[in-house]
N, C-alpha and C positions, 0 to 999 in steps of 0.2 A: 389720371396719368400715373405712370409707373417709372421708377428708376431702379435699375439693377446695378449692383456694385460687386466687383470681383476683387477679393482679397488675395493678392499674389504672395503673401507671406506664409511660410509654413507655421508660424506662430499664430494660432487661431485667435488668441486674446492679446496679441502683441500690439506694438505701436501703430502698425499699419491699420489694423482693425479699429483701434481707438480713433484714429483720424477719420476713417470712413464713418464711424458712428456719429461723430460731430456733424458731418455733412448731412447724413441721413436724418438726424434729429431735426434739422432746420427744414428739410424737405417735408417731413411728416407734419410739422407745424402748419404747413401750407396745404395739407390734405393730399399730398402725393404719396401713393403707395410705394414702399421700398422693399428691397430684398437684397441680402448680401450672400454671395456665393463664395465658399471657401475653395480657392483655387490652389494656393500654395500648399505644398506637401503632397500633392497628388502626383501619380506617375503619368506624366504628360510628355509627349515628344513634340519637337518642332515640326515645321513644314518640311516635307520630303521633296517638294517641287515636282510632284508627279503630274500636276496639272489636270487631274481627273475631275476636279470641281468645275473646270471650264467645259469639260465634255458632258458631264452629267447634269449640271445646272439644277441640282435638287436641294440647294441651300444647306448642304452638308459636306463635311470633309470625309474622304474615303477611309481615314483612320477611325475605326469604330471602337477601339478598346480603351478609351478614356472619356473624360467628361466634356471635351471640347464641343462636340455637337450639341450637347445639352446647353452649354454656355451660349453658343451661337443662336439657338432657339430663344433663349431668354433675351438676348440682345435684339433680335428681330421684334419680339413682343413689346419691348420697352420703348418709352419715349426719350429716356435719358440713360446714359451709360457712364458709370464710374469705373475706371481701371486704376487700381492702387497696388503699389509695390514697395517693398523695402529696397534700399540701395545696396546692391552687391557689386563690389569692385567698380563703382561709379556707373552702374547700369541696372537694368531690370532683373528681377529674379527669372530663372529659367522658365518657370511655369507661366509667368506674365508674358514673357517673350513668345512662348509657344502660342498663347491665346491671340496675341497681336498678329503673329504671322499667319496662323491658320484661319482665324476669323477674317482677317484682311483679304486673303485670297478668295475665300468663299463669298465674301461680300462683293468683291469685284466681279467674280465669275457669274454672279446672279443679278447683275444690273444695279449695283450700288445699294445693297440691302440696308445700309446704315445712313444713307443720305438724309441730311437735314435733321438727324437726331442730335440731341445735346450730349456732348461728351466732356467729361472732366477727369483729369489726371490727379492722383493724390500720391504723395511720396513720403515715406519715412526714411530719415537719414541719421546716421550717427554724427558725422562731421562734414564730409564733402562728397561731391558726386551726384547729389540729388537733382541738380538742375539738368544734368544729362539724362537721367531717368525720366524726369518730367518731360523733357523735349521728345524723347523716344515715344512716349505714349501719345503726346500731342501730334507727332508726325502721323501716327495711325489715324487719329481723328481727322486731320486735314486731308489726307489722301483718300479717306473714306467719305469725303464731302460732308462731314459733320460740323456742327457749330459749337464753339468752345466759349463758355462764359468766363469772364475775368473774376478776380478777387482782389483783396487788398494787398496781396503779395503773391509770390509763387506758392503753389499748393504743396508746401513742404513742411513737415513737422520734425523737430530735432529731438532725438532721444536714443539711448542705447538699450537699457534693460526695459522689459515690458512695463509700460505705464509712465516712463520718463517723458513722453510727449505731452502729458497732461500739465507738466511744469513749463512748457513752451507757450507762454501767453500769446505771443504774436502768431505762432502756428495755429493755436486753437481759434483765435479770432479769424484767421485766414480761412479756416474750414467752415466756420459759421457763416462768414460772408459769402463763401463759395456756395453753400447750400441755399442761401437767400437769393443769390444771383441766378443760380441754376433754376430755382423754382420760378422766378420772375421771367426768365427767358423761355422756359417751357410754356408758361401761360401765354406769352406773346405769340409764340409760334402756333399754339393751338387756336388762338383767336384769328 
């Protein structure tokens, strides 16, 4: 089994990446292959509502000058998907939102490409707004007919400067529990 994680933060080694790392570590302990894709900081645009993905049905977005189609391919191949974002003005980073919009449309246009895959949202926050970002990602998972594992709390870690989330004991425990629950759920689905 494989899980692909998307880091929506432009800080490659920032708090969002560290949170993802804790989840991936637990998945790897269970023998699940993992991969993290650096999404944040890339030149990515949102959906243009051209609806070409519904005409072509080729599992691709017609916008070809960024990494979104590569991300969609990774999502199709994976059994589990983690979408992670920092909290920007109580919402997703622009790159994360673009992935959600475009992958969501391509998935719908091609017969629910992500149906019954396991999806987990991970959010880094400085102070507030993280639950809205968490909900936004989970809305993508539910409308894509994916299955969301729970954890011991919402999948949010608190910190400002890179590395601060490591001091959020409850946040770190939440990520570890999420990894364990995600691995368990993926195993049950496979059986």
